[in-house]
Each structure stands twice: as C-alpha cells, then as structure tokens.
C-alpha positions in Angstrom: 0.3 0.3 0.1 0.8 3.4 -0.2 0.7 6.4 1.7 0.5 10.0 0.3 -0.2 13.2 2.3 -1.5 16.3 1.7 -1.9 19.8 3.1 -4.4 20.9 5.1 -5.4 24.5 4.6 -5.9 27.0 2.2 -3.7 24.1 -0.6 -6.5 21.2 0.4 -8.7 21.9 -1.9 -6.2 22.8 -4.8 -4.7 19.4 -3.8 -7.7 17.5 -4.1 -9.1 18.7 -7.4 -5.9 17.7 -8.7 -6.3 14.3 -7.4 -9.9 13.6 -8.4 -8.8 15.5 -12.3 -6.2 12.3 -12.1 -8.7 9.4 -11.5 -6.8 9.1 -7.9 -9.5 10.3 -6.0 -12.9 9.2 -6.2 -15.5 12.5 -7.9 -17.5 14.4 -5.2 -15.0 12.6 -2.1 -14.6 15.9 0.6 -12.3 15.4 3.0 -14.5 17.2 5.5 -13.0 16.9 9.2 -11.6 13.8 8.0 -7.5 12.7 8.3 -7.5 9.3 6.3 -9.0 8.3 3.3 -8.9 4.7 2.8 -8.6 4.0 -1.5 -8.1 0.8 -1.3 -4.1 0.0 -2.9 -3.9 4.2 -2.0 -3.9 5.3 1.7 -4.6 9.7 1.8 -4.0 11.6 4.9 -4.0 15.3 5.4 -1.6 16.5 7.5 -0.3 20.4 8.5 1.8 21.7 5.3 4.1 21.6 7.7 4.6 18.4 8.3 4.3 16.6 4.6 8.4 16.7 3.6 9.4 15.1 7.6 6.3 12.2 7.0 7.8 11.7 3.7 11.3 12.1 4.5 10.7 9.3 7.3 9.2 7.1 5.4 5.5 7.4 6.9 4.8 8.3 3.6 5.5 7.4 -0.1 4.5 10.5 -1.2 3.4 14.0 -0.2 2.3 17.4 -2.4 3.7 19.9 -0.6 4.7 24.1 -1.1 8.3 24.9 -2.8 8.8 27.2 0.7 8.0 24.1 2.8 10.1 21.9 1.0 12.9 23.9 1.4 12.2 25.0 5.6 12.4 21.1 6.5 15.5 20.1 5.2 13.3 16.7 4.6 15.5 14.5 2.2 12.5 14.0 -0.5 12.8 13.7 -4.1 11.2 16.3 -6.1 8.8 14.6 -9.2 7.0 17.0 -10.5 5.9 20.7 -10.3 2.4 20.9 -10.5 1.9 24.9 -11.0 -0.6 25.1 -8.2 -1.0 27.6 -5.9 1.2 30.2 -7.3 3.3 32.6 -4.8 6.5 34.5 -4.7 8.7 34.3 -2.0 10.3 38.0 -1.3 12.8 40.2 0.5 9.7 43.3 1.6 9.7 46.4 3.4 8.7 50.3 3.2 10.3 52.2 0.5 13.3 53.9 2.4 14.6 50.2 3.5 14.9 49.4 -0.4 18.7 51.2 0.0 19.9 50.0 2.9 19.1 46.6 1.1 21.3 47.4 -2.1 23.7 49.6 -1.3 24.9 48.2 2.3 27.1 45.6 2.0 29.2 45.9 4.9 26.1 46.3 7.2 23.9 43.4 8.6 20.4 43.4 7.7 17.9 42.6 10.1 14.7 40.6 8.1 12.0 38.2 9.8 11.0 35.5 8.8 9.1 32.3 9.8 11.8 31.0 7.2 14.5 31.0 8.7 16.1 27.7 7.4 15.9 29.3 4.0 17.2 32.3 4.8 20.3 30.9 6.3 20.7 29.5 2.6 18.9 31.7 0.0 20.4 35.5 1.7 23.6 34.8 1.1 23.7 33.3 -2.3 22.3 36.9 -3.1 25.0 38.4 -1.5 23.1 39.3 1.7 24.6 39.9 4.8 21.9 39.4 7.5 20.7 38.8 11.1 17.6 36.9 11.2 14.6 37.7 13.6 12.3 34.6 13.8 8.7 35.7 13.6 6.0 33.6 13.5 2.3 34.6 12.6 1.3 38.5 10.9 5.2 38.9 9.7 4.1 42.7 8.1 4.4 44.1 11.3 7.6 44.1 12.2 9.4 46.9 10.2 6.6 49.4 11.7 7.5 47.8 15.4 11.6 48.1 14.5 11.7 44.2 15.0 13.3 44.1 11.5 14.3 46.6 8.5 12.5 44.3 6.0 10.5 40.4 5.8 10.9 38.0 4.2 7.4 36.0 3.1 5.9 34.4 0.9 3.4 36.9 -1.5 0.4 36.1 -3.6 -1.2 39.1 -4.6 1.0 41.6 -2.4 -2.3 43.6 -0.8 -1.8 42.6 2.6 2.2 44.0 2.0 0.0 47.3 0.6 -2.4 47.7 4.0 0.7 47.3 5.8 2.8 50.2 3.4 5.4 47.4 2.6 6.2 46.8 -1.3 8.2 44.1 -2.9 12.1 45.0 -2.5 13.2 41.6 -4.1 12.0 38.3 -5.4 14.0 35.3 -4.5 12.3 32.1 -5.8 8.7 30.9 -7.0 6.7 28.7 -5.0 4.3 26.3 -6.4 3.2 23.0 -5.3 4.8 20.0 -5.7 4.9 15.9 -6.0 7.7 14.4 -3.6 8.2 11.6 -3.1 10.5 9.5 -0.9 13.6 8.1 -2.7 13.4 5.0 -0.5 10.4 4.2 -1.8 11.4 5.5 -6.0 12.8 1.9 -5.8 11.2 -0.5 -3.4 7.6 0.9 -5.1 8.2 2.6 -8.1 5.8 0.2 -10.6 2.8 1.7 -8.3 4.3 5.4 -7.6 5.0 5.4 -12.1 1.2 5.2 -12.6 0.3 7.7 -10.6 3.1 10.8 -11.2 1.8 10.3 -15.1 -1.8 11.2 -14.8 -0.5 13.9 -12.1 1.4 15.1 -15.1 -0.9 14.4 -17.4 -4.0 16.6 -15.7 -1.3 19.4 -14.3 1.2 19.8 -17.6 
C-alpha cells in the first residue's frame, strides 16, 4: 500500500481537485474533517502543510504534495517528482520604501530580516550577496518593520495586498513557490511500479 500526505488548509482544495482529475481520488470525495482516507491500495492522509515533507522523508508517507517553501524550510531529504504549478506564490524580501537603499547599497552592514523561514533565509540570502541577521517571527511578519523588530521581512506573497495594507512593497524576488509532488527516495526504488502510474496521471492533468 502507498500512503500519500496532502496538506490541510488553503492548499487542500487544490490538492484534492488535482487528485480527482488524475483519477486518484474518487469524484465527490469531501475530506471535510477526515484525516485518513483509505482507497484500497492507496491511503491519503491530511496533515499540516509543514508536516508533509518530514513524513515523506521518514517514510511514514511514500508520496506527498507540498509547497516549495515548505520543502526547503523543512530540510527534508525528498525527491521532487513534479511541479504541479498549483498555488503559485513568490518568496520575496519586502519592506517599506526607505529600506530599499539599505538592502541594495549596504554590503558591510547586516540587515535584520523577520521571517518564519529561518533555514531558508540562512541558505538563500547569502547566495544573493546579502549579510543578514534573521529574526524568527511566526504569525503576521508584516508588522515587524513598523515595530522596529526588523528592517525588512522575508515571506511568500500571492497578490501583495497584505503588503500594501501595511505600507510594504516587494524589494527583491527570491524564487517562485508552487505545489510539488514529492516522494521518499527509498520508495522510488521499492515501489516505483505503483508510483509511476500515479505520477504519469498527475503530470498529464497538471502539465
């Protein structure tokens, strides 16, 4: 039997629709409050988005659907099989307009960056030539510049409306974020005959 972990929350509807189109989830299936959906040779479990990569990494689930931001931040060792293109967002550095000069023209000064993506910030920002001090902050990071907690924030944005409402704008785009199909590396060797047909159907319906 294969187990696939899909995220609860905002991404769940898109994930369920994808699996339905791929004939993996029966039409009309409404997960509702169910966290475990047995489907014969496949078991779908619904977990918090940040729990998908670790569960796949540890082998409790052989497959999963997770955002690229969650995958990177988890540090989990997983194989990315396909970019579904769903739930498109951008990982960015944002801040008030006055922060732009400090971001671009102060190579010798460390910039305070508020984010919940601490691991990702420590990995990605030096690659952009930025010297930063990461301020871990969960919840509404948009308030950090106004409170003096940090000069800029690092977060995912979709429409940018929340940034605008808090007087912030995108100062630097880091990388695109979409939902990816991931797999446990060991499962690819042991259960490829079962995984391949599912991968092919998901590729077919998502492009």
